[in-house]
A tleap script that builds the chain and sets N, CA, C and O, in Angstrom:
source leaprc.protein.ff14SB
mol = sequence {
  NMET PRO LEU LEU LEU PHE SER TYR LEU GLN
  VAL LEU ASP PHE MET SER THR VAL ALA PHE
  ILE LEU MET GLY PHE PRO GLU ALA ASN PRO
  VAL VAL ARG PHE ALA PHE SER ILE GLY ILE
  GLY GLY LEU MET LEU VAL LYS VAL ILE ALA
  VAL LEU LEU VAL VAL TRP CYS TRP SER LEU
  GLY ARG LYS ARG VAL LEU ILE THR ALA ASN
  LEU VAL PHE ALA ILE LEU VAL ALA TRP ASN
  LEU LEU ALA VAL ILE VAL GLY ALA ALA ARG
  MET CALA
}
set mol.1.N position { 66.481 115.804 151.223 }
set mol.1.CA position { 66.090 115.563 150.248 }
set mol.1.C position { 66.594 117.004 148.928 }
set mol.1.O position { 67.311 116.947 147.929 }
set mol.2.N position { 65.930 117.992 149.467 }
set mol.2.CA position { 66.035 118.992 148.573 }
set mol.2.C position { 67.487 119.192 148.151 }
set mol.2.O position { 67.868 119.462 147.012 }
set mol.3.N position { 68.479 118.965 149.581 }
set mol.3.CA position { 69.951 119.304 149.308 }
set mol.3.C position { 70.610 118.181 148.327 }
set mol.3.O position { 71.563 118.395 147.577 }
set mol.4.N position { 69.957 117.008 148.468 }
set mol.4.CA position { 70.228 116.248 147.891 }
set mol.4.C position { 69.988 116.115 146.080 }
set mol.4.O position { 70.680 115.422 145.334 }
set mol.5.N position { 69.066 116.800 145.760 }
set mol.5.CA position { 68.167 117.205 144.427 }
set mol.5.C position { 69.235 118.461 143.997 }
set mol.5.O position { 69.653 118.332 142.847 }
set mol.6.N position { 69.751 119.662 144.729 }
set mol.6.CA position { 70.296 120.310 144.739 }
set mol.6.C position { 71.881 119.604 143.787 }
set mol.6.O position { 72.298 119.805 142.646 }
set mol.7.N position { 72.305 118.886 144.751 }
set mol.7.CA position { 73.537 118.318 144.652 }
set mol.7.C position { 73.627 117.917 142.903 }
set mol.7.O position { 74.220 118.402 141.940 }
set mol.8.N position { 72.847 116.961 143.081 }
set mol.8.CA position { 72.196 116.069 141.699 }
set mol.8.C position { 71.925 117.114 140.109 }
set mol.8.O position { 72.113 116.630 138.993 }
set mol.9.N position { 71.546 118.311 140.294 }
set mol.9.CA position { 71.302 118.996 139.450 }
set mol.9.C position { 72.528 119.776 139.121 }
set mol.9.O position { 72.556 120.144 137.946 }
set mol.10.N position { 73.642 120.157 139.917 }
set mol.10.CA position { 74.856 120.766 139.873 }
set mol.10.C position { 75.738 120.065 138.730 }
set mol.10.O position { 76.341 120.474 137.738 }
set mol.11.N position { 75.439 118.272 139.601 }
set mol.11.CA position { 76.480 117.408 138.330 }
set mol.11.C position { 75.940 117.480 136.539 }
set mol.11.O position { 76.525 117.560 135.458 }
set mol.12.N position { 74.776 117.415 136.911 }
set mol.12.CA position { 73.814 117.415 135.475 }
set mol.12.C position { 74.114 118.896 135.003 }
set mol.12.O position { 74.321 119.116 133.810 }
set mol.13.N position { 74.134 119.836 135.875 }
set mol.13.CA position { 74.477 120.769 134.930 }
set mol.13.C position { 75.806 121.065 134.423 }
set mol.13.O position { 76.026 121.802 133.461 }
set mol.14.N position { 76.790 120.384 135.197 }
set mol.14.CA position { 78.181 120.452 134.779 }
set mol.14.C position { 78.228 119.461 133.633 }
set mol.14.O position { 78.788 119.761 132.578 }
set mol.15.N position { 77.663 118.315 133.817 }
set mol.15.CA position { 77.627 117.445 132.405 }
set mol.15.C position { 77.051 117.949 131.302 }
set mol.15.O position { 77.365 117.562 130.176 }
set mol.16.N position { 75.884 119.135 131.599 }
set mol.16.CA position { 75.428 119.218 130.417 }
set mol.16.C position { 75.901 121.172 129.659 }
set mol.16.O position { 75.518 121.734 128.633 }
set mol.17.N position { 76.954 121.682 130.906 }
set mol.17.CA position { 77.612 122.545 130.746 }
set mol.17.C position { 78.853 122.476 129.611 }
set mol.17.O position { 79.135 123.252 128.698 }
set mol.18.N position { 79.524 121.117 130.090 }
set mol.18.CA position { 80.719 120.710 129.305 }
set mol.18.C position { 80.083 120.204 127.980 }
set mol.18.O position { 80.884 120.336 127.054 }
set mol.19.N position { 78.900 119.668 127.599 }
set mol.19.CA position { 78.413 118.540 127.162 }
set mol.19.C position { 78.298 120.248 125.667 }
set mol.19.O position { 78.491 120.024 124.472 }
set mol.20.N position { 78.060 121.291 126.053 }
set mol.20.CA position { 77.282 122.317 125.342 }
set mol.20.C position { 78.709 123.133 124.716 }
set mol.20.O position { 78.805 123.439 123.528 }
set mol.21.N position { 79.487 123.338 125.464 }
set mol.21.CA position { 80.368 123.737 125.095 }
set mol.21.C position { 81.078 122.983 123.785 }
set mol.21.O position { 81.220 123.623 122.743 }
set mol.22.N position { 81.457 121.785 123.869 }
set mol.22.CA position { 82.067 120.993 123.511 }
set mol.22.C position { 81.527 121.086 121.887 }
set mol.22.O position { 82.280 121.101 120.912 }
set mol.23.N position { 79.898 121.150 121.842 }
set mol.23.CA position { 79.671 121.497 120.893 }
set mol.23.C position { 79.968 122.574 120.265 }
set mol.23.O position { 79.738 122.656 119.059 }
set mol.24.N position { 80.472 123.486 120.887 }
set mol.24.CA position { 80.553 125.194 119.741 }
set mol.24.C position { 79.758 126.035 120.323 }
set mol.24.O position { 79.570 127.086 119.709 }
set mol.25.N position { 79.122 125.869 121.528 }
set mol.25.CA position { 78.449 127.035 122.106 }
set mol.25.C position { 78.942 127.766 123.061 }
set mol.25.O position { 79.467 127.132 123.976 }
set mol.26.N position { 78.939 129.163 123.157 }
set mol.26.CA position { 79.406 129.923 124.032 }
set mol.26.C position { 79.000 130.069 125.158 }
set mol.26.O position { 77.844 130.487 125.232 }
set mol.27.N position { 79.578 129.859 126.186 }
set mol.27.CA position { 78.786 130.115 127.738 }
set mol.27.C position { 78.252 131.224 128.057 }
set mol.27.O position { 79.099 132.107 127.923 }
set mol.28.N position { 77.211 131.658 128.436 }
set mol.28.CA position { 76.724 132.831 128.613 }
set mol.28.C position { 76.761 133.206 129.777 }
set mol.28.O position { 76.208 134.304 129.709 }
set mol.29.N position { 77.086 133.014 130.992 }
set mol.29.CA position { 77.126 133.284 132.292 }
set mol.29.C position { 78.659 133.502 132.301 }
set mol.29.O position { 79.453 132.582 132.103 }
set mol.30.N position { 79.093 135.046 132.593 }
set mol.30.CA position { 80.511 135.434 132.512 }
set mol.30.C position { 81.295 134.341 133.623 }
set mol.30.O position { 82.263 133.744 133.152 }
set mol.31.N position { 80.996 134.104 134.798 }
set mol.31.CA position { 81.626 133.610 136.057 }
set mol.31.C position { 82.202 132.687 135.695 }
set mol.31.O position { 83.417 132.560 135.847 }
set mol.32.N position { 80.983 131.306 134.784 }
set mol.32.CA position { 81.136 130.202 134.282 }
set mol.32.C position { 82.494 130.345 133.127 }
set mol.32.O position { 83.304 129.422 133.218 }
set mol.33.N position { 82.756 131.263 132.216 }
set mol.33.CA position { 83.034 131.456 131.204 }
set mol.33.C position { 84.538 131.353 131.686 }
set mol.33.O position { 85.366 130.522 131.314 }
set mol.34.N position { 84.705 132.370 132.589 }
set mol.34.CA position { 85.982 132.615 133.197 }
set mol.34.C position { 86.836 131.376 133.917 }
set mol.34.O position { 88.033 131.130 133.769 }
set mol.35.N position { 85.897 130.697 134.712 }
set mol.35.CA position { 85.979 129.289 135.368 }
set mol.35.C position { 86.312 128.388 134.598 }
set mol.35.O position { 87.043 127.479 134.992 }
set mol.36.N position { 85.843 128.446 133.325 }
set mol.36.CA position { 85.694 127.114 132.127 }
set mol.36.C position { 87.509 127.537 131.700 }
set mol.36.O position { 88.454 126.752 131.767 }
set mol.37.N position { 87.531 128.235 131.496 }
set mol.37.CA position { 89.016 129.130 130.469 }
set mol.37.C position { 90.197 128.593 131.225 }
set mol.37.O position { 91.303 128.380 130.728 }
set mol.38.N position { 89.879 128.411 132.382 }
set mol.38.CA position { 90.459 128.251 133.860 }
set mol.38.C position { 90.977 126.806 133.306 }
set mol.38.O position { 92.077 126.474 132.865 }
set mol.39.N position { 89.911 126.157 133.474 }
set mol.39.CA position { 89.923 124.384 132.346 }
set mol.39.C position { 88.721 123.652 133.430 }
set mol.39.O position { 88.160 124.234 134.358 }
set mol.40.N position { 88.579 122.616 133.125 }
set mol.40.CA position { 87.654 121.431 133.853 }
set mol.40.C position { 87.645 122.094 135.304 }
set mol.40.O position { 86.616 122.365 135.923 }
set mol.41.N position { 88.366 122.216 135.554 }
set mol.41.CA position { 88.744 122.058 137.257 }
set mol.41.C position { 87.930 123.734 138.040 }
set mol.41.O position { 87.284 124.017 139.049 }
set mol.42.N position { 88.480 124.460 136.827 }
set mol.42.CA position { 87.343 125.892 137.210 }
set mol.42.C position { 85.960 125.887 137.552 }
set mol.42.O position { 85.391 126.423 138.503 }
set mol.43.N position { 85.428 125.059 136.440 }
set mol.43.CA position { 83.985 124.534 136.504 }
set mol.43.C position { 83.758 124.155 137.802 }
set mol.43.O position { 83.133 124.786 138.654 }
set mol.44.N position { 84.359 122.973 137.919 }
set mol.44.CA position { 83.877 122.027 139.282 }
set mol.44.C position { 84.456 123.136 140.398 }
set mol.44.O position { 83.907 123.082 141.499 }
set mol.45.N position { 85.380 124.011 140.242 }
set mol.45.CA position { 84.947 124.627 141.563 }
set mol.45.C position { 83.939 125.954 141.671 }
set mol.45.O position { 83.875 126.639 142.692 }
set mol.46.N position { 83.212 126.196 140.542 }
set mol.46.CA position { 81.979 126.742 140.515 }
set mol.46.C position { 81.060 125.935 141.201 }
set mol.46.O position { 80.362 126.547 142.009 }
set mol.47.N position { 80.915 125.022 141.125 }
set mol.47.CA position { 80.597 123.878 141.224 }
set mol.47.C position { 79.768 123.086 142.657 }
set mol.47.O position { 78.643 122.690 142.964 }
set mol.48.N position { 81.205 123.174 143.267 }
set mol.48.CA position { 81.276 122.851 144.678 }
set mol.48.C position { 81.103 124.341 145.556 }
set mol.48.O position { 81.004 124.241 146.779 }
set mol.49.N position { 81.067 125.779 144.900 }
set mol.49.CA position { 80.937 126.585 145.477 }
set mol.49.C position { 79.395 126.860 145.598 }
set mol.49.O position { 78.706 127.110 146.587 }
set mol.50.N position { 79.137 126.754 144.515 }
set mol.50.CA position { 77.463 126.531 144.798 }
set mol.50.C position { 76.280 125.689 145.268 }
set mol.50.O position { 75.055 125.721 145.149 }
set mol.51.N position { 77.585 124.601 146.102 }
set mol.51.CA position { 76.941 123.568 146.923 }
set mol.51.C position { 77.172 124.093 148.056 }
set mol.51.O position { 76.286 123.919 148.893 }
set mol.52.N position { 78.201 124.765 148.412 }
set mol.52.CA position { 78.483 124.663 149.688 }
set mol.52.C position { 77.603 126.391 149.943 }
set mol.52.O position { 77.491 126.651 151.141 }
set mol.53.N position { 77.189 127.175 149.261 }
set mol.53.CA position { 76.688 128.102 149.391 }
set mol.53.C position { 75.330 127.899 149.858 }
set mol.53.O position { 74.907 128.448 150.876 }
set mol.54.N position { 74.490 126.952 148.979 }
set mol.54.CA position { 73.170 126.626 149.418 }
set mol.54.C position { 73.235 125.464 150.640 }
set mol.54.O position { 72.184 125.400 151.277 }
set mol.55.N position { 73.937 124.850 150.925 }
set mol.55.CA position { 74.090 124.425 152.326 }
set mol.55.C position { 74.397 125.679 153.628 }
set mol.55.O position { 73.992 125.553 154.783 }
set mol.56.N position { 74.884 126.401 153.312 }
set mol.56.CA position { 74.976 127.543 153.988 }
set mol.56.C position { 73.830 128.320 154.209 }
set mol.56.O position { 73.781 128.874 155.307 }
set mol.57.N position { 72.625 128.549 153.211 }
set mol.57.CA position { 71.256 128.689 152.997 }
set mol.57.C position { 70.391 127.682 154.130 }
set mol.57.O position { 69.744 127.832 155.167 }
set mol.58.N position { 70.695 126.904 153.497 }
set mol.58.CA position { 69.832 125.456 153.905 }
set mol.58.C position { 70.157 125.759 155.628 }
set mol.58.O position { 69.098 125.746 156.255 }
set mol.59.N position { 71.315 126.012 156.466 }
set mol.59.CA position { 71.653 125.792 157.284 }
set mol.59.C position { 71.141 127.184 158.725 }
set mol.59.O position { 71.003 127.242 159.947 }
set mol.60.N position { 71.026 128.082 157.487 }
set mol.60.CA position { 70.172 128.983 157.940 }
set mol.60.C position { 68.809 129.445 158.281 }
set mol.60.O position { 68.294 130.315 158.984 }
set mol.61.N position { 68.359 128.273 157.299 }
set mol.61.CA position { 66.884 128.546 157.558 }
set mol.61.C position { 66.475 128.940 156.177 }
set mol.61.O position { 65.269 129.129 156.016 }
set mol.62.N position { 67.024 129.050 155.468 }
set mol.62.CA position { 66.539 129.696 154.111 }
set mol.62.C position { 65.996 128.464 152.910 }
set mol.62.O position { 66.785 128.158 152.015 }
set mol.63.N position { 64.903 127.945 152.960 }
set mol.63.CA position { 64.921 126.750 152.631 }
set mol.63.C position { 64.385 126.548 151.313 }
set mol.63.O position { 64.340 125.649 150.474 }
set mol.64.N position { 63.793 128.355 151.533 }
set mol.64.CA position { 62.884 128.401 150.089 }
set mol.64.C position { 64.205 129.237 149.070 }
set mol.64.O position { 63.843 129.332 147.898 }
set mol.65.N position { 64.881 129.518 149.200 }
set mol.65.CA position { 66.254 129.365 148.811 }
set mol.65.C position { 66.562 128.263 147.764 }
set mol.65.O position { 66.622 128.298 146.534 }
set mol.66.N position { 66.696 127.507 148.457 }
set mol.66.CA position { 66.580 126.126 148.051 }
set mol.66.C position { 65.901 126.011 146.918 }
set mol.66.O position { 66.377 126.179 145.795 }
set mol.67.N position { 64.737 125.711 147.188 }
set mol.67.CA position { 63.290 125.458 146.552 }
set mol.67.C position { 63.595 126.253 144.968 }
set mol.67.O position { 63.335 125.808 143.850 }
set mol.68.N position { 64.176 127.455 145.309 }
set mol.68.CA position { 64.136 127.819 144.552 }
set mol.68.C position { 65.035 127.962 143.024 }
set mol.68.O position { 64.722 128.060 141.838 }
set mol.69.N position { 66.454 127.905 143.892 }
set mol.69.CA position { 67.193 127.140 143.183 }
set mol.69.C position { 67.392 125.820 142.507 }
set mol.69.O position { 68.332 125.541 141.763 }
set mol.70.N position { 66.504 125.123 142.814 }
set mol.70.CA position { 66.142 123.405 142.459 }
set mol.70.C position { 65.949 123.864 140.863 }
set mol.70.O position { 66.441 123.613 139.763 }
set mol.71.N position { 64.773 124.812 141.535 }
set mol.71.CA position { 64.132 125.067 140.535 }
set mol.71.C position { 64.631 125.560 138.445 }
set mol.71.O position { 64.388 125.103 137.328 }
set mol.72.N position { 65.422 126.744 139.070 }
set mol.72.CA position { 66.155 127.158 137.909 }
set mol.72.C position { 67.439 126.482 137.747 }
set mol.72.O position { 67.834 126.576 136.585 }
set mol.73.N position { 68.374 125.709 138.659 }
set mol.73.CA position { 69.057 124.338 137.856 }
set mol.73.C position { 68.422 123.164 136.711 }
set mol.73.O position { 68.996 122.746 135.706 }
set mol.74.N position { 66.895 122.751 137.280 }
set mol.74.CA position { 66.245 122.169 136.388 }
set mol.74.C position { 65.838 122.649 134.995 }
set mol.74.O position { 65.973 121.986 133.967 }
set mol.75.N position { 65.263 124.023 135.089 }
set mol.75.CA position { 65.021 124.553 133.578 }
set mol.75.C position { 66.620 124.816 132.975 }
set mol.75.O position { 66.902 124.463 131.830 }
set mol.76.N position { 67.498 125.390 133.761 }
set mol.76.CA position { 68.808 125.608 133.574 }
set mol.76.C position { 69.383 124.512 132.679 }
set mol.76.O position { 69.638 124.813 131.513 }
set mol.77.N position { 69.640 123.112 133.165 }
set mol.77.CA position { 69.717 121.734 132.552 }
set mol.77.C position { 69.314 121.685 131.046 }
set mol.77.O position { 69.769 121.888 129.921 }
set mol.78.N position { 67.714 121.131 131.977 }
set mol.78.CA position { 66.560 121.167 130.500 }
set mol.78.C position { 67.268 121.963 129.353 }
set mol.78.O position { 67.687 121.263 128.431 }
set mol.79.N position { 67.447 123.164 129.270 }
set mol.79.CA position { 67.785 124.366 128.051 }
set mol.79.C position { 69.022 123.405 127.686 }
set mol.79.O position { 68.983 122.688 126.686 }
set mol.80.N position { 70.058 123.435 128.509 }
set mol.80.CA position { 71.803 122.884 127.851 }
set mol.80.C position { 70.800 121.742 127.100 }
set mol.80.O position { 70.266 122.041 126.032 }
set mol.81.N position { 70.614 120.638 127.618 }
set mol.81.CA position { 70.247 119.689 127.300 }
set mol.81.C position { 69.593 119.684 125.477 }
set mol.81.O position { 70.130 119.076 124.551 }
set mol.82.N position { 68.442 120.465 125.393 }
set mol.82.CA position { 67.620 120.620 124.188 }
set mol.82.C position { 68.854 121.583 123.441 }
set mol.82.O position { 68.752 121.405 122.227 }
set mol.83.N position { 69.928 122.495 123.738 }
set mol.83.CA position { 70.472 123.152 122.981 }
set mol.83.C position { 71.230 122.195 122.525 }
set mol.83.O position { 71.530 122.230 121.332 }
set mol.84.N position { 71.773 120.993 123.461 }
set mol.84.CA position { 72.760 120.028 122.756 }
set mol.84.C position { 72.116 118.963 121.721 }
set mol.84.O position { 72.816 118.336 120.926 }
set mol.85.N position { 70.940 118.846 121.796 }
set mol.85.CA position { 70.043 117.836 121.077 }
set mol.85.C position { 70.314 118.423 119.829 }
set mol.85.O position { 70.863 117.850 118.888 }
set mol.86.N position { 69.646 120.353 119.862 }
set mol.86.CA position { 69.430 120.521 118.144 }
set mol.86.C position { 70.935 120.706 117.502 }
set mol.86.O position { 71.177 120.616 116.299 }
set mol.87.N position { 71.857 120.970 118.485 }
set mol.87.CA position { 72.926 121.195 117.902 }
set mol.87.C position { 73.799 119.469 117.194 }
set mol.87.O position { 74.584 119.465 116.246 }
set mol.88.N position { 73.456 118.491 117.804 }
set mol.88.CA position { 73.641 117.827 117.279 }
set mol.88.C position { 72.632 117.108 116.119 }
set mol.88.O position { 73.094 116.223 115.399 }
set mol.89.N position { 71.498 117.462 116.014 }
set mol.89.CA position { 70.775 117.490 114.826 }
set mol.89.C position { 71.502 118.254 113.742 }
set mol.89.O position { 71.887 117.662 112.734 }
set mol.90.N position { 71.665 119.305 113.883 }
set mol.90.CA position { 71.893 120.385 112.830 }
set mol.90.C position { 73.775 119.496 112.631 }
set mol.90.O position { 74.139 119.045 111.545 }
set mol.91.N position { 74.322 119.461 113.417 }
set mol.91.CA position { 75.535 118.658 112.629 }
set mol.91.C position { 75.143 117.120 111.917 }
set mol.91.O position { 75.916 116.615 111.103 }
set mol.92.N position { 74.206 116.627 112.212 }
set mol.92.CA position { 73.951 115.093 111.605 }
set mol.92.C position { 73.673 115.437 110.099 }
set mol.92.O position { 73.432 114.538 109.294 }
savepdb mol mol.pdb
quit
């Protein structure tokens, strides 16, 4: 279940990041900013790599890493959505 949650959070982070950028906000993470400069495929690649790294950690018994990653990405998605909502309110 934690792996499924992590994958779901990656999809939500991907979608909220795209919305965030389309609203005109800059990407703060330099790795994601570089990946996105390549195109949407670059951002997708970053997300696939993140999932693969977490699956690897899970297979090594590092379940606490996954729990921490889930918490961090849940907060990140909430932050992105808040920024999109505030940005949309300012544009209206």
